[in-house]
N, C-alpha and C positions, 0 to 999 in steps of 0.2 A: 858567772859570778857562784861563788860558793855558799851554800844554805848551811848555818849554822843547826846543829841539832834542836834547838828551840824553835827556830824558824820551820822545820820541818814538821814540828809537833803543831803548830799554829795551824799550817796549811792543812793538815791532816784533819785537825778539828772541825776548822771552817765546812770544807768536803763532808763530814758528816753531819752537820750541823744543817748544809743543804739538802742532803740528800734524805733526812728524816721527815719531812714533809710531804715528799714524794711517796713515800713509804704508805703514809697515812692515807693518802689520796688512792692508793690502790685497793688499801685494805676497804676503805669505804665503798669503792666500787664493788667490790667483790660480796661486801655484806648486801648491798642494795639489791645486787643479781639474784645472791642466793633467798632476800627475803622474797623479791616478785615471784622466783620460782615457786616459792612455798604455799605461796599465795595463789598461784594459779592451779597448783595440784588440789588446795582444800578446796577452792570454788569448783573445780572439774569433777573432784568426788562427790561433793556434795550434789551436785546435779546429776551426776550418774546414779546415786542412791536414793533420790528422789524418783527419778524414773522408773528405777527398779521397782520401787514401793507402790508405785502407781499401777504398773504391771501384776505386780501380786495381788495388790487391792484389787483389780477388775474380776480378775480370776477367782477371787474368793467371794465377789458378789452375786455369783448364780449368771456370770456370763458363759458357762460352759455351752447352753443352749445354742447361742449365736454363734459362738467359735464352731461349734459342730455345723451348723447352716452352711458357715463360710469354707469349710471343708467340703462338704458337699459341691458347693456351688463352684470350688475349684476343680472338679471333675469334670468330664467331659460329658455333658448332658447329649441325649439323643436332640432332643428340642426343647430352646429356650424362646418362648413365642409371647409377644405381646397381642393380648385376645380383644382389645378393645375395638378393632375392626375387622376382624378375623372374618364375621358374616353377618347376614341379618337378623339373626338371633339378636335378643337384647344383650347387653355384654355380660349381666350378672349371671346369666346360665353358663357363660364358659370361661370364667375365670380360673385360670391355671393355677393348682397348687401342688405342688410337689417338692422333692428334695432339692430343688434349685430354683424354684419359684416360690417365695415367703407370701404369709396371708398380706394384702394391701394394709399399710398401715392405717389408713383412713377408712378402712372396712365397717359397715354396719350392717346389721340383720334384723329384719322385723320377723319375730319369732311367735310362735304358736305353741302349744302344748298339746300333743294327741293323747288318746286315750289311757295308755299306760304311763304315761307321766313325761316321755322323752319331748324334747323340745327339736323343730324343725324350722325353716325357712316357711313364713306363710303362702309364698308363692308357690310352692310345690306341694301344698297340703292337697288340693283336690285330685290331682295326679296319683300321688301316693295313695289316698285313699282308694281311687277306683281300682288301682293294681291290687292292693290287700283285698279289696272286698271281691275280686273277679277271680283271684287264686282260692279265696274261701268258696265261692261257688263251683271252681273246679275239685273240690274235695281236700283242699290243702290247710294247713294250718301254720301260715308264716307269722312270725313275730319281730317287731322291731325292737331289738336290743339295743341299739345306741343312735343316737342322732346329732344332734348341735353338742358340743364341747366348748368349754371355755378355756381359756391359758391354763388356767390352774389344773383342771381336769386334765388337759392333756399332757400337762408337765408330770403329774401323778402316775400315769399311765405309762408313762416313758420312763421313768426311775424304777416303777417296779418291773418293767422288762428288763433295765439293766441289771438289778438287782439280780433276775431270774438266771440272766445270762451268765453273769460271774458264777454263778453255783456250778457251769459247766467249765470252769477253767480259764475264763477268759480274763486279761488284764483290765483296768479301769479304762484304757482308751479304745483298747480292741472290743469290749462290751457296750460301749455307746455307738461305735460303728456296727456292730451284730445288731444291736437293738433296734436301730434306724430304719432297719430292713424289713421291719415287721410292725414296728409300733412308729410312727411320724415325729419328728421332732417337733416339739413345741412352737408352733408359728407358721409350719408346713403342713399342718394336717388338715384335708377338706372336712373334717368334721366341724371344723373352726368357721367353715362357712356357713351351715346350715342346711347345706345342699346334700348330702352323704348320709347315707343311712344303712348299717348293719341289720339285716334280715337273716334270721335262722328258723330253723323247723322247731315246732313246739315238741316234736318227739327226739331232737338229736339238739341241745344248744351249746355244743362246743365250737369253738371257734379254732377248726383247725382244715386241712385239705379235705376230710371226709366229710365236712357239711357239703361239699359239692357233689357229692354220690345220695343227698337226701332227695325224696320227690320235690321237694319244696323248691330246692334251688334248680333242679331241672325245668322246673315250670317258669321261674323267674328269670332265668338264663335265656330261656326261648323266649319269652313274652315280654319281658321289661321294658323293650326298645318301643313297645308302641306304647307306652305311657310315659316317655321322655326320659326314661334312664337307662345307663349302660352299666353293665358290669366292668368295674373301674380297673380292678387288678386283674387280669388273665394271666392262664398259669405260665404262658410262655412269652409274657413281655415284660419282665422284671427288668431287665437291661434297660427299657425304656421309660417305663414309669418311676424306677427307683424303689419299688415298694414289692414285696413278695406276695405269691399268689393268695389272694382272699377271695374266695367263693362266696362271700356272705355280704361283700362291701359294694353298694349300689350309689350310682350318682348322677344327679338329675342334671341334663345339659339341653332338654326340650326335645320334642319329638321327632322335629325335621334332622336336626344332628345325630340323633340316636339311630334314627332309621340309616342315615349314611354310614355311620360307625359298624352297624351291624352288618350291613350288606358287604364294606370292605373287609370287615374282620381286621378293624383296626383302634388304636386306643386314643384317647383325647389328645395327647401328645402328637400323635401322628396326623389327625384331623387338622388341628391348627397347622400345622406346619404346611399342609398341601394346600389349605387355605389363603 
């Protein structure tokens, strides 16, 4: 059958008419896909932005100390110990607070003020007074220059140490790490227990290594154990305690434990690891 020109034109028009809806359907499908993709990108982007803002907000809300605690806890400590059943001594005497063990959240202390205004745990008052009185009877003049500290006080001391370290050319992050070797990060200071005291000689009240050469410190280092105290941060134990040498920092652990620590020449961390 031979098609006329008019028939061919009519057939072509019908084919074009049938293909037009198909093209529209394809375009609508493409449009829907593009719309869904756009919505996905917007939702994902919003969630990501929200998460980033939360991180920034937390870093700006004073969480720097918590982050530093986490950094220290990520290190390999010599000893991380649960002290509750360590010995027959009451557990409060042996609470371990160091760069890897923060102050218990529910910790409470009954404080008493000594003559020069500093606060200590009431339970160590008798032994501390006996030690100070006997030192004076022996001809020395010891002074308690620091006792219990609040979180705010420890925070201020730590920030001051960071500022001091920065003056020596350390970056912000390096300054925090270096400062933590000499001043405990807030929340990890034994002074917050009320069981630690800093004692200096009245004739030399500077907190540096030379303090260990004074007659007062030599007497205390020899005799503090008889009163239940230990030199908490000895010269050659920084890798265990996490704190540099402090010949003025004494911690109450009770007479029984103090005697063992003295005889063995160990730290509180090492003692608790053994028992």
